[in-house]
N, C-alpha and C positions, 0 to 999 in steps of 0.2 A: 808511187801511185797507190800502193796497197793501203797506206794509211789514209789517203784522201777518200778512197772507196769505203773504207771502214767508217770514217767519220760521217760520210754522207748516208751510209746505211743506218747508222745509229740515229742520226738526226731525223731522217725521213720516217723510219719506223716509229720512233718516239712520237713524232708529230701526228702520224696517222692513228696510232693507238690512242693518244690523248683526244684528238679530234673526234674519232669514232665513238669513244665512250662518252664524251660530252654530248654528242648528238643523240646517243641512246637515252641519256638522262633527260633530254629535251626533245623527245621524239616528235611531238605534234608541231613544235616550232621548226624542226628540221624539214618536215614535209611542207610547211608553209613557205619556208625560205627558198626551197627549190622552185616553187611557183612564182615567187617574186622576181626571179631573174628573167623570166619570160623568154627562155631559150627553147624550151620543149613544148610540144603540144600539151594542152591542159590535162588530157587523159593520162599522160605519162608522168606528170609531176608527182602524184601520190606514190606510184610504183618506184620511181627513182629515189624519192625521199625515204621510202621504206628500205631500199637496198643500200643506199649510200653509206650509212654508218658501218654496216657489216662489211662492205667492200673496203672501206678504209682500215678496219681492224684486220681483215684478211691481208691487205697489202703490208701493213706494219709487221705482222707475224711472218709473212713470206719473205720480206726483206731481211729479217733476222735469220731466217732459216737458210742454210746452205742448200737444202734440197729444192726449195721452191723459189730460189733467188731470181731466176729469169722471169718467171711468171709474176712475181711481186714487182719487179722492175717495170714490166710491161703495164701492169695495172696502175702502178704509180705514175707512169708517163701519161696514161690515158686520163687519170684523175687530175693531174696537174694541167694537162692541156685543156681539159673540159673547164676547169676552174678559170684558167686564163681567158678562154673564149667567152665564157659567161660574163666575167668581169669586164672584158673589153666591150661587150654589147651593152652592159649597163652604163658604162661611162659614155659610150657613143650616144645613147638615148638621153644622157644627162638626167637620170632619175635617181632619187635618193633610195637606195636599196640596201638593207642591212646585209653585211657580209655573211653572217651565219657560219663562219669558219669553224667554230667549235660549238655549234649549237646555240650560239648567243646572238642576240639581235642588237647588241649595243654599238658595234662599230659599223660604219657605212662603207660601201665599196668605194675605193678611191685609187689613186695612182699606186699607193703602196700595196694594195690588194692585187693590182694588176702585176706589179713587179714580183710579188710573192708567188703568184701563179707561174710566172716565167721561170723563176729560180727553181721551183719544184719540178717543173717540166724538164728543164735542162739537166738538173741533178739526176733525175730519174733516167733520162736518156743516157747520161754519162755512165750510170750504173749498168744500164742495159747493154751498151756497146763496149765498155772497157772493163766492167766489173765482173764479167762472166768468168774471166780467168782467175779472179780473186775471190770467188764466191764461197770459199771455205768457211768453216764455222768461226764465228767470233768468239773471243774468250767468254766463258760462262758468266763471269761477273758482269761484263758489259751487257750481255743478253738479258740477264736478270734485271739489271738496273734499267735497261731500255723498256722493259715490260712493266716493272713495278712503279717506277717514278711517274710515268704518265697516268697510272691508275690511282695514285695517291690523291691527286687533286679532285677527280670526280668522286672518289670514295669519301674524302673529307667533306665535300659539298653535300653529298647524300646524307652523311651523318649529321651535319649542321642543319640541314633542312628538316630531318626527322626530329632533332632536338627542338627546333623552332616550332614545329607543329605540335609537339608534346607540350611545350610551354604555353602555346595558345590555347590548347585544350584545357590545361590546368587553370589558366586565367578565366576562361569561359565558365568552367565549373565553379570557381570561386565566386564569380559574379552571380551565377544562378543561385548559389547558396545564400549570398547576401540578400538578394531580392526575395527569396523565400523567407528568410529570417525577418526582413522588414515587413513582408506581407503578414506573417504570423503575428508580429508585434502590433501592427496596425489593427488587425482583426480582434485582438484581445483588449486593446485599449479603447475605452469609450471616447467618442468624439466630443469635444467641448467647444462651445462657442466662445469667442473672445469678445 
C-alpha cells in the first residue's frame, strides 16, 4: 500500500502544481472559466477564480510534504469533488463549456472530464483515509522532480510567449522603418506624370 500511496501523492501533487501554475499564467481565463460552469453565485465566481490556482498549488505542495499531508489530502478531496460536481452539472445542462483544467479553454467538459474528477476525488480520499500512516517524506529526488517537472511546461510556454512578443515587436519596428524609408524616398523624388 505504501507504494500506491506514494504514486498517488506524486501524481496528484504534480497535477495540481502544473494546473495551478498554468491557471496563474492565464489568470483572466481562469476567472472566466469558473463563471462558465454556472455552479456558484455570480458574485463568488471572481473570488473563487482568484483563489483556485493558489489552492491547487498549496494542495500540490502539501501532498508532497509529510507535515501538511492530511490537510493537502483534504483540500485535494474538496477540489476533486467540486470539479466532479461542476462537470456533472455542465453535462446535465448539456452546454458546451470549456474544461479550463489547466487554464486552457481548448477542451470541452465531457464524460472524460467527469471521470477525471471522480478519479481525483477517490484518489484524494484514499490518501486521506489510508495514507495518513504512510505520510512520511518521499525521497528527495521524487519531491524535486514532482515540483520541477510541472513547472517546466509553464516556464517554457512563458519563455516562448516572450520570444514571440519580442519577434513581433522587431517585425513591427522593421515595418515602421521601411514605411519611413519609403516616405522619405517619395518626398525627395519629384512626381512625374506618365
